[in-house]
N, C-alpha and C positions, 0 to 999 in steps of 0.2 A: 606748468609753468607756460606765460604767453610767448608770443612770437617777437612780440619789443623787447622782449628779455634778452631775445635771442640776440640782436642787434646790439655789435660793440661800443662803449663806451655811453649807451643809456644807461642813467640811472634813475627816470622815475617820472616826475606829471608834468615837472615846468619841459622838458623836453617831447614830451608826447605833442600839451599846447601850442609850443610851437611850430613843430610838423606838422597840426592840424592848422593853426595860423595859415601854413607857407600853403598848405593845401588851399584853403580855401582863397587864397590870395590867387595864386594859379589858374584855379577851375572856376568859382567865382562863384557866389551864393547860387543862381540856377541850377549850377549842370549837379550841384552837390548830393541833392536826392537821388538824382538820375543814375549816377556814380555808385551811390550806396546800395541803390537797385539791384542793379546789373553787380554789383560782388555778392549781393544777397544771393540774386542767382545762381553766378555759379561755385559758388563755396554753397547750391544744397544740390548741384548738381554732382558735384565732387564729391557731396557724401553720398550721394544716391549711387553715385557711380562704383565708388569704395565697401561699400555695404554689400552690392551686389560681388565683386570682386568676393569678398569676405565668404561670399552665401556658395558661392563656385568650388572653394579653393576648399569648404569644408564638407562641399558634399561629396568630391573626389576622394577627400581623405578618408570620409567613411566610405566609401565604395575601397576601395584599394583596402584598407580593414577588413570588410566583409570577404574580399577574395583567400584576402593571405590568412584567415582565422579560418573560416568552413572549408573543410577538402569537397573536393569538386566527386558529388556521386557518384557518378560515371567510374572515374579511375577506380575508385575504390570498389565498388562490384564485378569492373572488370577481372582488379588482383585476386579477390577473394575464387572469380571462375576458373583461374587461370593455375589459382592452389590446389583447386578441388580434381583438375581436371590430373595435374603431374604428380600428386601425394596418388602410391595405388591404395587402394580399397576395398 
């Protein structure tokens, strides 16, 4: 779904062309390439930050899963020692 479709009242191509024409009038032909370039860089940085955050979240989730699925070796060996000490043999 495109971002343009999310704007209420937008029906299609003619409305988009009208908006682009208004932007051209407001900023001028010389400013549009600069605006496009800065918008592209901003979107690239946002995407990179989003990917980094997703990687960080995945790594934390994996760490939590590893901690919950694998028992701590110290706790299991200590329990075994305590059980052998308490049982008469």
